[in-house]
TORKOL-4160 file (C-alpha; in steps of 0.2 Angstrom, whole numbers, padded with zeros to 4 digits, m for minus):
66
<pt num="1" X="0547" Y="0562" Z="0542"/>
<pt num="2" X="0535" Y="0548" Z="0545"/>
<pt num="3" X="0534" Y="0531" Z="0532"/>
<pt num="4" X="0517" Y="0525" Z="0540"/>
<pt num="5" X="0508" Y="0540" Z="0530"/>
<pt num="6" X="0506" Y="0537" Z="0512"/>
<pt num="7" X="0500" Y="0554" Z="0503"/>
<pt num="8" X="0500" Y="0557" Z="0485"/>
<pt num="9" X="0497" Y="0573" Z="0473"/>
<pt num="10" X="0479" Y="0571" Z="0467"/>
<pt num="11" X="0475" Y="0585" Z="0455"/>
<pt num="12" X="0473" Y="0603" Z="0464"/>
<pt num="13" X="0478" Y="0594" Z="0481"/>
<pt num="14" X="0484" Y="0580" Z="0490"/>
<pt num="15" X="0476" Y="0564" Z="0495"/>
<pt num="16" X="0479" Y="0553" Z="0510"/>
<pt num="17" X="0480" Y="0534" Z="0505"/>
<pt num="18" X="0486" Y="0526" Z="0520"/>
<pt num="19" X="0488" Y="0531" Z="0538"/>
<pt num="20" X="0475" Y="0544" Z="0542"/>
<pt num="21" X="0473" Y="0539" Z="0559"/>
<pt num="22" X="0492" Y="0540" Z="0562"/>
<pt num="23" X="0491" Y="0557" Z="0554"/>
<pt num="24" X="0477" Y="0562" Z="0565"/>
<pt num="25" X="0487" Y="0556" Z="0580"/>
<pt num="26" X="0501" Y="0565" Z="0576"/>
<pt num="27" X="0493" Y="0581" Z="0573"/>
<pt num="28" X="0485" Y="0579" Z="0590"/>
<pt num="29" X="0502" Y="0582" Z="0597"/>
<pt num="30" X="0509" Y="0594" Z="0586"/>
<pt num="31" X="0501" Y="0607" Z="0573"/>
<pt num="32" X="0513" Y="0601" Z="0558"/>
<pt num="33" X="0524" Y="0587" Z="0553"/>
<pt num="34" X="0534" Y="0583" Z="0539"/>
<pt num="35" X="0529" Y="0570" Z="0526"/>
<pt num="36" X="0537" Y="0563" Z="0509"/>
<pt num="37" X="0527" Y="0563" Z="0495"/>
<pt num="38" X="0532" Y="0552" Z="0481"/>
<pt num="39" X="0537" Y="0563" Z="0466"/>
<pt num="40" X="0536" Y="0579" Z="0477"/>
<pt num="41" X="0550" Y="0576" Z="0491"/>
<pt num="42" X="0546" Y="0582" Z="0508"/>
<pt num="43" X="0530" Y="0593" Z="0512"/>
<pt num="44" X="0523" Y="0600" Z="0528"/>
<pt num="45" X="0507" Y="0594" Z="0534"/>
<pt num="46" X="0499" Y="0608" Z="0544"/>
<pt num="47" X="0483" Y="0609" Z="0556"/>
<pt num="48" X="0473" Y="0625" Z="0558"/>
<pt num="49" X="0456" Y="0628" Z="0566"/>
<pt num="50" X="0447" Y="0612" Z="0558"/>
<pt num="51" X="0458" Y="0612" Z="0543"/>
<pt num="52" X="0471" Y="0602" Z="0537"/>
<pt num="53" X="0482" Y="0607" Z="0522"/>
<pt num="54" X="0499" Y="0604" Z="0514"/>
<pt num="55" X="0511" Y="0619" Z="0515"/>
<pt num="56" X="0524" Y="0618" Z="0501"/>
<pt num="57" X="0534" Y="0634" Z="0503"/>
<pt num="58" X="0519" Y="0649" Z="0501"/>
<pt num="59" X="0507" Y="0638" Z="0494"/>
<pt num="60" X="0493" Y="0630" Z="0504"/>
<pt num="61" X="0485" Y="0615" Z="0496"/>
<pt num="62" X="0470" Y="0605" Z="0503"/>
<pt num="63" X="0473" Y="0589" Z="0510"/>
<pt num="64" X="0459" Y="0575" Z="0505"/>
<pt num="65" X="0455" Y="0562" Z="0518"/>
<pt num="66" X="0448" Y="0548" Z="0505"/>
């Protein structure tokens, strides 16, 4: 889990509020990382062919950059 990345739940998806470049750097090394989301707990951020999404169990939710 990475405290330098701030992600919140935003409607039907999640939004990166702080640390997008740090997130991109981590995802360039690994295709997934764990991040704490306030009110949601730990979620898995997954990178696939040009897409980044939040995997919360079997659900795949979009991750918005700004």
